[in-house]
C-alpha positions in Angstrom: 48.0 49.8 77.5 46.3 46.6 78.3 42.7 47.9 77.1 44.2 49.0 73.6 45.8 46.0 72.9 42.6 44.6 74.2 40.6 46.3 71.5 42.7 45.6 69.3 42.7 41.6 69.6 38.7 42.4 69.8 38.9 43.6 66.0 41.2 41.2 65.0 39.5 38.1 65.9 35.6 39.9 64.7 37.5 40.1 61.4 38.1 36.8 61.3 35.4 35.5 62.0 33.5 37.7 58.9 36.5 36.5 56.4 35.1 33.3 57.3 31.4 33.7 57.3 32.0 35.0 53.3 34.8 32.4 52.7 31.4 30.0 53.9 29.2 31.8 52.0 31.2 32.3 48.2 31.3 28.2 48.6 27.4 27.5 49.1 27.0 29.3 46.0 26.5 27.3 43.5 28.2 27.2 39.8 26.0 27.8 37.3 27.0 25.9 34.0 26.1 26.7 30.8 23.6 24.0 29.1 25.0 22.3 25.9 22.6 22.8 22.3 21.9 19.2 21.8 22.3 18.5 17.9 19.1 17.9 16.4 19.0 14.9 14.9 18.7 14.5 10.8 16.9 11.6 9.8 18.3 9.8 6.4 16.8 10.8 3.0 14.7 7.9 1.8 15.1 8.1 -2.0 11.3 7.9 -3.7 10.8 5.7 -6.7 7.9 6.5 -9.1 5.9 3.9 -11.1 3.3 5.3 -14.1 0.4 5.8 -14.2 -0.6 2.9 -16.4 1.5 0.0 -15.3 -0.6 -3.2 -15.3 0.0 -5.3 -12.5 0.1 -8.6 -12.7 -0.9 -10.7 -10.4 -3.2 -14.3 -9.2 -6.2 -14.5 -6.6 -5.3 -16.2 -3.3 -8.8 -16.9 -3.0 -12.5 -17.7 -4.2 -15.3 -15.3 -5.1 -18.1 -15.7 -6.3 -21.4 -13.1 -6.6 -23.6 -15.6 -5.4 -22.1 -15.6 -1.7 -19.8 -12.8 -2.0 -20.9 -9.2 -0.4 -20.2 -5.8 -1.0 -17.3 -4.2 0.7 -15.6 -7.5 1.6 -12.5 -7.6 0.6 -9.7 -10.1 -0.5 -5.6 -10.7 -1.3 -3.7 -11.5 -4.8 -0.1 -12.6 -5.0 2.4 -10.6 -7.5 3.4 -12.9 -10.0 5.5 -10.3 -11.2 8.3 -7.4 -10.2 7.0 -4.1 -10.7 9.9 -1.6 -11.7 9.9 2.8 -11.3 10.5 4.9 -14.2 14.4 4.5 -13.4 14.2 0.5 -13.5 13.8 0.5 -9.5 12.2 -3.2 -8.1 9.7 -1.3 -6.1 7.4 -4.2 -5.4 8.2 -7.5 -5.5 7.2 -11.0 -7.0 5.0 -12.0 -4.0 3.9 -9.1 -2.7 0.6 -8.6 -1.6 -2.8 -6.5 -3.0 -5.4 -6.3 -1.3 -8.6 -5.6 -3.2 -12.5 -4.3 -2.4 -16.1 -5.7 -3.6 -17.5 -2.6 -4.7 -20.1 -4.3 -5.9 -22.2 -8.0 -6.6 -25.2 -8.8 -8.6 -26.4 -12.0 -8.6 -27.2 -13.6 -11.8 -31.4 -14.1 -11.7 -33.7 -15.4 -14.1 -34.0 -14.4 -17.8 -29.8 -15.8 -18.3 -29.2 -13.0 -16.5 -25.1 -13.9 -15.0 -24.1 -11.9 -11.8 -21.4 -9.5 -12.0 -18.4 -8.3 -9.6 -17.0 -5.5 -9.5 -14.0 -4.8 -7.5 -11.3 -2.1 -6.4 -7.9 -2.6 -5.5 -6.1 -0.4 -2.4 -3.0 -1.4 -1.5 -0.6 -3.6 -1.5 1.7 -4.7 1.2 5.9 -5.9 1.0 7.4 -9.4 2.3 9.4 -7.3 4.2 5.8 -5.9 5.9 5.5 -2.2 4.6 2.7 -1.4 3.3 1.3 1.5 0.7 -2.3 2.8 -0.5 -2.5 2.4 -4.5 -5.6 2.9 -6.8 -6.0 0.2 -8.9 -8.6 -1.2 -10.8 -9.2 -4.7 -13.0 -8.7 -5.2 -16.0 -7.3 -8.0 -19.0 -3.8 -9.3 -19.3 -3.9 -9.3 -23.1 -0.9 -7.6 -25.5 -3.0 -4.8 -26.4 -3.5 -3.3 -23.2 -0.7 -4.8 -21.5 2.7 -5.0 -23.3 5.9 -6.1 -21.2 9.2 -4.8 -21.9 12.8 -6.2 -21.8 13.1 -5.7 -17.7 9.4 -7.2 -17.2 7.5 -4.7 -16.3 3.7 -4.6 -17.4 2.8 -1.4 -18.7 -0.9 -0.5 -19.8 -1.9 0.6 -22.7 -3.7 4.0 -21.5 -5.5 5.3 -24.4 -7.1 1.7 -25.0 -8.1 1.4 -21.0 -11.6 0.0 -20.0 -12.1 -1.2 -16.5 -14.1 -4.8 -16.6 -15.7 -6.8 -13.8 -16.0 -10.0 -13.0 -18.7 -11.6 -14.9 -20.9 -15.2 -15.5 -20.6 -17.3 -18.5 -17.0 -18.9 -18.9 -18.3 -22.4 -17.8 -18.5 -24.8 -15.1 -18.7 -21.8 -12.4 -16.0 -19.7 -14.3 -15.9 -16.6 -14.7 -15.0 -14.0 -17.8 -13.6 -10.6 -17.8 -16.5 -8.1 -18.7 -16.5 -4.0 -19.6 -17.6 -1.9 -17.2 -17.7 1.3 -19.3 -17.6 1.2 -23.4 -18.9 -2.2 -24.5 -21.5 -3.3 -21.8 -22.3 -6.8 -20.9 -22.0 -8.4 -24.2 -18.3 -7.0 -24.7 -16.7 -9.7 -23.7 -12.2 -9.2 -23.2 -11.4 -12.7 -22.7 -12.0 -15.8 -20.6 -9.6 -16.4 -17.9 -10.8 -19.4 -16.2 -13.1 -22.3 -17.9 -14.5 -23.0 -21.2 -16.0 -19.4 -23.3 -19.4 -20.1 -22.4 -22.5 -17.3 -23.9 -25.0 -16.0 -22.4 -27.9 -17.9 -22.0 -31.3 -17.3 -23.7 -34.2 -18.3 -22.1 -36.1 -15.8 -20.6 -36.6 -18.7 -17.4 -33.3 -20.1 -17.7 -31.0 -18.6 -14.3 -27.4 -17.5 -15.5 -24.4 -18.3 -14.6 -22.7 -16.8 -11.5 -19.2 -15.0 -11.4 -17.3 -17.4 -9.7 -13.4 -16.3 -9.6 -11.7 -19.1 -8.3 -7.7 -18.9 -6.7 -5.0 -18.9 -8.7 -6.7 -17.0 -11.7 -4.9 -14.4 -13.1 -5.5 -11.0 -14.7 -3.8 -7.1 -13.9 -4.4 -4.5 -12.1 -4.8 -1.4 -14.2 -2.7 1.7 -11.9 -5.6 4.4 -11.7 -2.7 6.8 -10.3 1.4 7.3 -10.2 2.8 5.9 -7.0 6.4 6.9 -5.3 7.7 4.3 -3.3 11.2 3.4 -1.6 12.6 0.4 -3.6 12.4 -3.0 -2.4 14.9 -4.1 0.4 14.8 -7.5 2.0 14.2 -7.6 6.1 17.9 -9.7 7.0 16.2 -11.9 9.7 
């Protein structure tokens, strides 16, 4: 009888130990949590506004360049003097923005009355808020035939009569004139921008005038391609 009780007690003890071991193993198993899917961050779309091909941007020279010293490949800056509007009347380029120009070629003045020439293009615009945008612009004149102001002050070019121009000597007192780079030749002077109007020097042994474009000279930049930009917004400090 005692032996039977002892065997039952042993079985009971083994059962209890097995239960405790099973509970311990159950507690040690990690609880796997399903990962929470992160929602993608959607950046707000910034509206873009189109400025037409043929728009003429009015700008003013910040430095002085000369066919005597300026090298091809060098750059210079100008300051925009009138706001540029999109097709829908939104200001995309404000007054005070900087336009970067590049000197494509230079021809110094030489004997025979050959005046100096500077051919330039414009490659980018930097806004007062620090944003920069690529453009494709050519030097052009600012007269009533090729640059017309609308009621909001936008200068719009006349696409049919536009001629790409360059700076040439002959302005008098170191000044420069705008000369036709295509269609018209060296003698097709469009208009003086600084100094008096000067003619080509006829004496074969006399050196022509250098093309000197002084700081403060105003001219137009004709957009060879349409450009899309956001509405200009000032940066609040």
